[in-house]
N, C-alpha and C positions, 0 to 999 in steps of 0.2 A: 504494499499499500504506500501511496506517495502524499506526503503533506508538503505545502509550500506556503511561504508567506514572505512578504516584503517588509523588512524591519529598518528601523533608522538607528544610527550609532553616532556617538560623539565620543571618541576615546578619552578626551580631556575630562569628561564628566565621570568616568569609571574610577572606581575606588581600588586601584591596584598600581603596583609599580611596573613601570615599562621595563620590558626585558630587553637587555642590550645583547645577550648571547643566545644563540638558536637553542631551543630545548632539545634534549636527546630523543624526543619522541616524534620530531618532525623531519621530513626529508623532502627534497625537491624532486618533482616529477619532471617538470619542464621549466627551464631557466627563468627564475624569479616571477613566474605567473601561475604555476600549478604546483600546489604543495600538497602533501598527504601525511597522515600519521594517526596517532592516538587521539582520544577524546580531549578536546581543548579546555575542559574545566575539571578540576579536581577539588571537591569540597573538603577533602580530608588533608589536603596540603597546606602548608604554612602560606604559600603564595598561590591561592586557589586559581587565579586567572593568569599564571605566568605564560602558559602556552597561548591563550586567547590574546593577551597583551602583545606577544611577539608577532603573532599573525596580523593583528591589526595594524601594528607598526610597520609591517612589511606591505600593508596596503590590501590585504585580503579583504574582499567584499562580496563573496560568495562562498556559502558553507554547504557542503553536501554530506549529510549524516546518514550513516548506514546502520546505525543502532536501532533497536526496537523502541517503541514509544515509552515504555516504563522500565526501560533497562538501566537507566542511570539518571541522576539529578541533572536536570536540563540547564543549559546556559543561556537560554533565550533572553532572560531578563537582563543580561549584560549586554546584549545586541540591541536591546530596545531602549537604551538609556536616553536617547534623543537629545534635544538641545539644539541651540542655534548653530549653524554651519555643519549640521549633521550630514554624513554620507549615507547613501541608501545601501543597505546590506541585505543581500539575498540569502535566504535559508530555505533548504529543502531537505526532506527526509525520504529516503527509500529504505524501508525496514528490510533487512535480511537477518535472519536468525543466526546468532553466533555459531561459528564452525560449520556454516552450511553455504548454500548457494541460492540464488533466485532463479526464476526462469529466464530464458533467452529473451523474451519481450521485455521484461523489467530491465535486463541489463542493457538492452538496446536503448531504452528510455534514459537509463542513468548516463550512457556514454553520449547521447544526444545532449543531455543537460549540461554535461561538462564541456562539450564542444560549443554549444551555444553560449555559455558564459564567457568562454575563452575568446570565441569570435567577436563578441560584443565589447571585449576589452577589460573584462573583470578578472581579477585574481581569485583563483579557486583554492579552497582547503577541502579535501576529500578525507573523511575519517570514520573510523569505526570505534570500538572500545580500546583496543590496544594498537590499532593501526597496522595490523599484521594479516590476519585472514581475510575478512571481508574486503578491507582496503586493498590487499594484494590481489584478490579476485578481480576487482573492478579495474585496477591499474593494468593487470595482465590482458584483460579483454580490451581495454582502451588501446593498449599498444598493438594488439593484434588488428584492431579495427583501422589503425593507421599504417597497415602494411607489414608489421613485423611478424616473423615466424614465431611459433611457439618457443623454440630454442633461444631465439634472440630476445624475446620478451622476458624469459627467466633470467638471462644474462643481464639484461638492462636493469630489471628489478633488484637483482643482487648487487648490483654496483650502487644504485641509488640509496638502498637500504642500509649499506655500510655506514651511513651517517647516523644511525640510531643505536641506542643502547641495546635494543632487543635483538639486533643482529649478532650479538655474542652467543645467543642461545637458540635462536629460531631462523627460519627462512621466510620469504615473503612470496606467496601466502604459505600458511604452515600445515596445510593437510591435503591429503590425496584427493578428496572429493572437489576441492577448490582448484587444485592443479589439473585434474582431469576436465573441469568445466572449461578452463582456460584453453587447454589443448584442443577441445572440441569446438570452441566458439568461432564463429564465422559471420 
């Protein structure tokens, strides 16, 4: 199921410290315009909005959320801070069950949304809970939709994923069902 809303944001009104260094849960998919990784809000952390602050500072203005509606505490309240000079921030959710895959039609919609945001000049952040399984699933299919072979997509993802702490103990994506989906996606 897909949820979309158009939100307003003014980073100056948010109550967080600006992140000067890239969080180790974020990686670049396409040079300074398409980022991916883990959930951008962590209510249990000392700096709950560190990742969100970093992304907003990078100019990210389109968030694609692959988590399920009730999976995590939502960060939408930080996107709707509003205020004068606020930028428009797009938010869309495509729910994919953790450790699972979606159908090909939903994947095509996700890829179309990514491409639409990028073509309109927006900077995109694609995420799931940890930024590994579902995120890797979508990135692998997105790379294949751009002409990459399966083997090239896996190599490219391994290279971009090296930027994250999770790369020390897992791969992108991290399970056979997701890897098989990428392999068979066309």
